[in-house]
N, C-alpha and C positions, 0 to 999 in steps of 0.2 A: 419207443415206437425209431422209427427206420430216416433215417434223412427221404424226403422225396424232392427231396430242391426247394420246400418252398422252410418260412419260418413258422414254428408253429406260435411262435411269441409275436408276428407279421402275419398272417396269409397269404399279402398284396406281395409280400416281399422276400426275393432269393436267400434262400438258405447259404450262410454264411458258417456253419461247420466245420467241410471238407476244409479252407484258409487257416480254419485254430488245428486243426489235427490229425491224424491220419482216419482216423475214426471218424463212418459215418455212420453214428446212433446222435441224434440232434435233442440235447436235452436241455427244457426250458433256462437251469443253471447255464450252457455255454457265452450266453456271450450276459453279462453284468450290468451293460450298458441301458442290454432291450429289456430287462426286466421289469415293467410295471408294474410288479405289488407292492415299492417302495414310498411311488411314487401317492399310489389309490390308499394306503396305507398314510400315506403326508395331506392328503386332501382329508379325507374322514375325520382325523385331528384337526385338522382348521380351521375347514368351514365357512362351519356354526361361526366358531367365536371369532373372525373374522369379517360376516355377514355383519353374525350383533356390534360389531367393531366399527365398520360401516351409521350402520343405522344411531350408536349413542352420535360419534361425528356430522352429521346429516339434519337428528334432531339442534345437535345443540347453534351447528354455523342461523335454525329455521330460528330457534326459539334470540339467538344474537338478533335476524332479523331480523324481527319482527317486534322487538325491540327499541330498534333504531328507526325503521319506517313508522314507529308510534312515533317518536321523536323528532322525525323528519319535516310535520310542512310537507310545501307542494313537490319537493321529494319523494313524498308515498313511496305510489306509483314503482317503483325507480327499485325499494326492496319489493316490495307481491313481485311483481318477476320478475325480480332476484332468486325467490324462494322458491319461489313456483320454474324455476329454468333446474336448482337445487334437484327441482327431488323429479325430475321426469328423470 
């Protein structure tokens, strides 16, 4: 691929290959810091476990708040509002 003044990794950005070398060929490996593939791989690996962990934490907090609400007497409404806020 020949350099056309645009970076192939970020089309809205100017190409920086001329600043890195005298070679006018712009390749995806030219700027490792601009390579988004590792970030996408990390996202794919971590996204579902992270979502599951967040759901587990919310469930545990909601369960604790329900228990507190059951034993709160007159302040029960405050705990129910906290549970509703947590789920939003």
